[in-house]
C-alpha positions as CSV (number, residue, x, y, z in Angstrom):
1,M,0.0,0.0,0.0
2,I,2.7,2.5,1.0
3,P,5.1,1.9,-1.9
4,A,2.1,2.2,-4.3
5,L,1.1,5.5,-2.8
6,I,4.7,6.8,-3.1
7,I,4.9,5.9,-6.8
8,W,1.5,7.6,-7.4
9,L,2.6,10.8,-5.7
10,C,5.9,10.9,-7.7
11,K,4.0,10.3,-11.0
12,K,1.4,12.9,-10.2
13,Y,3.4,15.7,-8.8
14,L,7.2,15.2,-9.4
15,A,7.3,13.8,-12.9
16,P,8.0,16.4,-15.7
17,K,4.8,17.5,-17.5
18,T,4.7,17.2,-21.3
19,Y,1.1,18.4,-21.7
20,K,-0.9,21.5,-21.0
21,T,-3.6,21.6,-18.3
22,C,-6.9,23.5,-18.3
23,S,-7.0,23.5,-14.5
24,S,-7.0,26.9,-12.8
25,K,-5.8,25.4,-9.5
26,S,-2.4,26.6,-8.1
27,P,0.5,24.3,-8.8
28,V,1.5,21.9,-6.1
29,N,4.5,22.9,-4.1
30,P,7.2,20.2,-4.5
31,K,8.3,20.9,-0.9
32,S,4.8,19.9,0.3
33,V,5.0,16.7,-1.7
34,A,8.4,16.0,-0.3
35,S,7.0,16.5,3.2
36,V,4.2,14.1,2.5
37,L,6.7,11.5,1.2
38,F,8.8,12.0,4.3
39,L,5.8,11.3,6.6
40,I,4.9,8.2,4.6
41,C,8.4,6.9,4.8
42,S,8.5,7.6,8.5
43,F,5.3,5.8,9.1
44,S,6.5,2.8,7.0
45,S,9.7,2.6,9.1
46,A,7.7,2.5,12.4
47,F,8.1,-1.2,12.2
48,A,11.8,-1.5,13.2
49,Q,11.8,-5.1,12.3
50,Q,9.8,-7.3,9.9
51,S,11.0,-10.8,9.4
52,K,9.7,-13.9,7.6
53,F,10.7,-17.5,8.5
54,N,10.1,-20.5,6.4
55,I,9.0,-23.5,8.5
56,K,10.5,-26.8,7.3
57,R,10.0,-30.4,8.2
58,N,12.2,-33.1,6.6
59,G,13.5,-30.4,4.2
60,E,10.0,-29.5,3.0
61,V,8.4,-26.1,3.6
62,I,5.2,-26.6,5.5
63,G,4.4,-23.1,6.5
64,Q,5.6,-19.5,7.3
65,M,6.0,-17.4,10.3
66,Y,6.1,-13.6,10.4
67,F,7.6,-11.5,13.1
68,Q,6.9,-7.7,13.5
69,Q,8.2,-5.2,16.0
70,K,6.7,-1.7,16.2
71,D,8.4,1.0,18.3
72,E,6.5,4.1,19.4
73,G,8.5,6.1,21.9
74,D,8.7,4.1,25.2
75,H,6.3,1.5,23.8
76,V,7.2,-1.6,21.8
77,Y,4.6,-3.8,20.2
78,L,5.4,-7.3,19.0
79,K,3.4,-9.7,16.8
80,I,4.1,-13.2,15.6
81,T,1.8,-15.0,13.2
82,S,2.3,-18.4,11.6
83,K,0.4,-21.0,9.6
84,V,1.5,-24.6,9.2
85,Q,-0.1,-27.4,7.2
86,T,1.5,-30.9,7.4
87,R,0.6,-34.5,8.0
88,F,1.7,-37.0,10.7
89,V,-0.8,-39.8,11.1
90,F,-3.5,-37.3,9.9
91,K,-3.5,-33.8,8.4
92,I,-2.7,-31.0,10.8
93,D,-3.5,-27.3,10.1
94,V,-2.2,-24.9,12.8
95,E,-2.5,-21.1,12.9
96,T,-1.0,-19.0,15.7
97,E,-1.0,-15.4,16.7
98,D,1.1,-14.0,19.6
99,V,1.1,-10.3,20.5
100,A,2.9,-8.4,23.3
101,H,3.2,-4.8,24.5
102,F,6.2,-3.5,26.4
103,K,6.7,-0.1,28.0
104,N,10.0,1.1,29.2
105,G,11.3,-2.4,28.8
106,R,8.6,-4.0,31.0
107,L,5.9,-6.4,29.6
108,L,2.4,-4.9,30.0
109,T,0.3,-7.4,28.2
110,S,0.7,-10.5,26.0
111,N,-1.7,-12.9,24.4
112,V,-1.1,-16.3,22.8
113,S,-3.8,-17.7,20.5
114,R,-3.9,-21.1,18.6
115,M,-6.2,-22.6,16.1
116,V,-5.7,-26.4,15.4
117,N,-7.7,-27.9,12.5
118,G,-10.2,-25.0,12.8
119,T,-10.7,-25.4,16.6
120,A,-9.6,-22.6,18.9
121,K,-7.4,-23.6,21.9
122,E,-7.5,-21.8,25.2
123,A,-5.8,-18.4,24.9
124,K,-2.9,-17.6,27.3
125,K,-3.0,-14.1,28.6
126,T,-0.5,-12.2,30.8
127,N,-1.4,-8.7,32.1
128,W,0.4,-6.2,34.3
129,I,-2.3,-5.0,36.8
130,N,-1.8,-3.3,40.1
131,N,1.9,-4.0,40.2
132,I,1.5,-7.7,39.6
133,Y,1.2,-10.0,36.6
134,Q,-2.2,-11.7,36.3
135,L,-2.0,-14.9,34.2
136,K,-5.1,-16.4,32.6
137,T,-5.6,-19.7,30.7
138,G,-9.3,-20.2,30.0
139,D,-11.0,-20.0,33.4
140,K,-7.8,-20.6,35.4
141,T,-5.9,-17.6,36.9
142,S,-2.6,-17.2,38.7
143,T,-0.1,-14.4,39.4
144,I,3.6,-13.6,39.1
145,N,5.4,-11.0,41.1
146,Q,8.7,-11.0,39.2
147,P,9.2,-8.3,36.5
148,I,9.1,-9.5,32.9
149,N,11.6,-7.7,30.7
150,Y,12.4,-10.4,28.1
151,N,9.9,-12.9,26.7
152,M,10.0,-15.6,24.0
153,M,8.9,-13.2,21.3
154,L,12.0,-11.0,21.9
155,L,14.2,-13.9,21.0
156,Y,13.4,-13.1,17.4
157,A,14.6,-9.5,17.8
158,K,17.4,-9.5,20.3
159,E,20.1,-12.0,21.1
160,P,19.9,-12.9,24.8
161,V,23.4,-11.7,25.7
162,N,23.9,-11.9,29.5
163,I,20.2,-12.6,29.9
164,P,19.8,-15.7,32.2
165,E,16.1,-16.5,31.7
166,V,13.1,-15.8,29.4
167,Y,9.4,-15.6,30.1
168,S,7.3,-18.0,28.2
169,D,3.9,-16.5,27.3
170,N,2.6,-19.9,26.4
171,F,3.8,-21.9,29.5
172,Q,3.4,-18.7,31.6
173,C,6.6,-19.2,33.5
174,F,10.3,-18.3,33.4
175,I,12.7,-20.7,31.7
176,P,16.5,-20.7,31.9
177,I,18.5,-19.7,28.8
178,E,21.5,-22.0,28.2
179,K,24.3,-20.8,26.0
180,S,25.2,-23.8,23.7
181,G,27.7,-22.2,21.4
182,A,28.8,-19.0,19.7
183,H,25.6,-17.0,19.3
184,Q,23.6,-20.2,20.0
185,Y,21.2,-20.8,22.9
186,R,18.9,-23.6,24.1
187,I,15.6,-23.3,25.8
188,N,14.5,-26.4,27.6
189,L,10.7,-26.3,27.7
190,P,8.6,-27.5,30.6
191,D,7.0,-30.2,28.4
192,G,10.3,-32.0,27.9
193,N,11.0,-30.6,24.4
194,Y,13.6,-27.9,23.6
195,N,14.3,-25.2,21.1
196,D,17.7,-24.1,19.7
197,Y,18.1,-20.5,18.6
198,H,20.9,-19.3,16.3
199,F,21.8,-15.6,15.9
200,E,23.7,-13.5,13.4
201,N,24.5,-9.8,13.9
202,G,22.2,-9.8,16.9
203,L,19.2,-11.2,15.1
204,C,17.7,-14.6,15.1
205,K,18.3,-16.4,11.8
206,L,17.4,-20.0,12.7
207,V,15.2,-21.8,15.2
208,I,15.3,-25.6,15.5
209,V,12.3,-27.0,17.3
210,N,13.2,-30.4,18.8
211,H,10.0,-32.3,19.7
212,S,9.9,-35.9,20.8
213,L,7.9,-36.8,17.6
214,Y,9.5,-34.5,15.1
215,T,12.1,-31.8,14.3
216,I,11.2,-28.5,12.7
217,R,13.5,-25.8,11.3
218,M,12.4,-22.2,11.1
219,E,14.8,-20.4,8.7
220,R,14.8,-16.6,8.3
221,V,14.5,-15.5,4.6
């Protein structure tokens, strides 16, 4: 949408005219057009990071995952969406959406949503309310007193250098981060599975999901 609008503005107002016009309107000030283009470009760059990952199983692409980060002053908004279609014993169609909102480096809210074969799973919600985190899964509620400054979504945007643990919005608990190599880290999940994260220039380029039944690679493209 934004690139198309920029092209339209350039053609309409900045391209040289080779024809006469009958309009009595005042000519458009090129400086005004430049200002509009600057604002459009500034808006489009509000998303500091936009990344796409191919999800692979046995070398075959079975879906995509998209990561977005939007910075607005002291506020940081994160969003991860994914869609996977594959087959084990039967066909599996999974769609996910994770969102999170940080302010001054502290998590304010996060929400984890899952759809499996068209059926919605219980959403996982974490909210900072009255100086405490309220956790909700379906009708179940609990609390956490510890500040949350780094969650699983941030693993796609920032290498966890000197960060000992990460908050899992899905499992709603803190998990130790193990350094397994140069710019490589392992997260051992509460369900017995584990993920390996590989970074390059501070950004995540590869995630290997090691499940008891399968291995999935998520490769940044």
